[in-house]
N, C-alpha and C positions, 0 to 999 in steps of 0.2 A: 285070689278072688277079685283083685282089683283090675285085672285085664290091662296091665301096664298103665294104670291110672297114676298120675303124680301123687306124691305123698300127701296124706290127709292134712298135715299141717300147712301144706302149700295151697290147698284149694279153698277158695271162698266162694261157695256156690249159693249166692242169694242175690235178690234183685238189687240190693244196694251195697253189695260187697258183704255187708253184715245186716241181717234182716231187721226191719222195724215192723211190729205187729200192732200199730195204732191207727185207727180210723177216726181222726179227730172230729170230722163232721158227724159221723155216726154216733160217736160218744155223746156229742152235744144233743143230738136228736133223742138218744136213749135216755139221757138224764132229764130232759125236759118233761117227759111223761110222768116222772116221779116227783115233780115239783109242782105244787098248786099254782094254777094260773091266776095272775092278778086281774081283777075286773076293774072297770072304770067306775067312777062315781062313788067310790067308797063302799061298794057292795061287798058282801062276803066273798071270800076267796072260793073259787070253784075248784073242786078236786078233779084230777084227771080221770077220764073215763076209759082210757086205753093205755096199754104198755107196748112200747116199740122196742123190739129186739133187733139190733143192727146185724148185718152179715159179718161174720168173723169174730163175734164175741165168744169168749170162753164161758164154760158153764159157771165158773165162779162169779164172773161179771153178771151173768143172768140171775143167779141166786140173789145177789145184792140188789139188783134192780127190782126183783119181785118183792123182796122185803120192804124196800122203800115205797113202792107203788101201793102196797097193801098196808103200809104203816105198821109193820111188824118188827120185833126185835131182830137185830142182825143175827144171821145163822139159822133163822126159822125155816126158810125155803130148803136149805141144804138138809136140815134134819128131817124134813117131810118126805124125803126120797124113800125112806124105809116103808112108808105106808101109802105112797102115791100109786103103787101098782102100775108102773109105766110099762107099756108094751114095746120093749126093746128087743133087738135081735139077740140071739143066743151069744154071738161073738162079743157083744158089748159087756157081758157079765155084770149087768146092773148099772154100768156107767153110762149116763145119758149124753156124754160129750159127743157132739156131731148130730144129735137128734133133737136138740132144742131149737126147732126151726125158726130162723129169723123172719119175723112178720109183725103185724100189729094185732094185739090181743085185747079183747074187752075185759074190763075189770069188774063187770057185772054180767053174769051168765044166767039166763032163764029167771030173771028177776031177783037173783041172789048175788051177794058180793062174792067175787072169786076168792078162792083159797090158794095157797101155794100148790097144793096137790092138783087142783083143777086147772090151774094155769100151766103147770109143768106137763100134765097129761095132754092138755090141748096142744102144746108145742110138739110133743112126741107124736101124737096122732096126726098132726099136720105133716110132720116129717115122713111118717110112714105112707101117707097118701101121696106125697110128692115122689118119694124114693122108690116105692114098690109098684108104681104104675108101669105100664108097658115100656115107655121110652127108656126110663132109667134102668129098670131091671134087665131089659133086653140088651141095652148098651153095655152094662156090666158083664153080662154073659158073653157078649161078642168079644170082649177084651179079656176073656178067661179069668174073671174074678167075680166075687159075689158083691152084693149091694153094699155091704159094710166096708169092704175094701175100697169100693168106689167112693164112698163118703169120706173115708180116711184120706185118699188121694185128693179129693175135693177140698178138704180142710187145709192141706198143704198149699194147694193152688190159691185158695182164698187168702192165706197168709202171705204168700210170696209174690203174687202178681200185682204189678203196679196199676194195671188197667184191665178192663174187661177184655180188650184185644189181646193182652199178654197171657190170659188164662190158658188158652189152648196150647200155647208154646211152652208154658211152665209144665203143664200136664205131660206134654211130649218129652220134656227133659226127664221127668220122673220115670216114665215108661222106658225111655232109652237107657237110663242108668240101671234100672231093675233088670232089663233084658240082658245087659252086659255084665251082670254080676258086680256092679259098682255100688258102693255105699251112697246113699242119697246125699249126705253131707249138707243138710239144710239147717241153717241157723234157727229157723222157725221152730224146729223140734227141740233144740237146745233151750230156747226161750221158754217153751212150754214146760220143759223139765224143771227149769229154775223159777217158774211162775213169774216171769217178767216180760217186758217188752223193751228191747233196746237195740241200738245200732251196733253196739260194741260187743263182740264175742272174742274172747281171748283163747290162746292155745290151751290154757288150763280148763276153760269151759268145755272144750271139745273132748276132754278126757274124763268127764264126770261119769260116775256109775249110774246109769239110768237106761231103762228100756227105750226111752225116747231120744237117746243119743245116737243120731243117725250118722255120726262120724265113726263111732266104734261098732255099731251093730248094722247088720245087713237087713235089707228089706224094709217094709213099712213099719212105722211105729205101731204099738199094740192097739191104740185107739185113735180116733180123730184128735186133732190138736185145737180145734175150735168148732164153731157151728156154721158151716158154709151155706151160702145161698144157692139158688137154682143155677145161676150162670156158672159158678164154680163146679157144680155137680155135672152140668152138661159138658163142660170142658174135660172133666175127668173121664167121661165115657166116650167123648169124641175129640181126642187131642188133635192139634194141628199137625199136618205132615211135616217132618223135618228130622235132621240128624243131630240136633243140638244136644250138647251135654253140659253146657255151662251158660250162665247168664248173670248179668249185673246191670243195675240201673246206674248209668254213669252220671246222669243228672235227671231231674224231673222231666218225664216225657221221652226219655232216651234210654230204653232198656235194650241191651245188646245180647243176642243169643248166638252161640257159636259151638262148633264141634271141635275146634282147634284150641288146645290148652294154651299155647303161646299167645294166640290172639286174645284169649280170655284174660291172661295176665296183663296184657297191655291195656285192656279195658278197665281192669281193676286198678291199675296204676293211675289211669286217668280219673277214675272215681276218687281215689285217694287225694290226688292233686286238687280236685274240685272241693273236696271236704276241707282241706287245709286252707283254701283261699276263700271259703264262704265266710260271711260275717259271723255266723254262729260258732264257727271253729276258732275264732280269735278271742 
């Protein structure tokens, strides 16, 4: 099934050799809405009126943000899923990952304070409007997949691509590997399985028992691994043309895509050298 692919332990198929799934600027933005804004002149603190959900956040991060924004006990939003009656695809099996659309949401709706149920429903309804429209639905069909599969690919693209420009290329790598019967071998799916965000993925990590282990299992993961934005979804239905099978971000702003494994290994070696020489590595 590997089509002469080098051994799984040898391949490091992520934008930085080993994936990072942290958008620091977005996290700051997302946190800000849940913290009362300080006013000048000793006036009372003003409560935030909106909740910002950054692109690429996982559902767990979103539940926490909802709880903080609404000043509710931790775990409230997640518990509300059972009664939220979210309009999710059948393939989602009740899991909203991928459909909590990243956007800015009001904390007061129709004159009433938002609830976890109303916020989560708003997010899912927004996702359905975005994803089920003609461009996305037709694009998914054009690539012989359904919308849920397109969103799943988009979630990988969102996690892996260093820039908007790279998104179409990452999507093409996913398609090329699927078409060749090769495992995706994306560290982003390992990080999701282990509920972490890290640059370091060990050989032991790639052997974990999980449906999200794209080193051990063929095809797409069973659900999206984050909540992608529109750019990532567009890339998933309109991948850039190319024969690439590997990619690695050697240094910020320098992501290299290739179809040649030996070239990829040289790129990874350069990435590793850069990591060792960086101040953070010392």
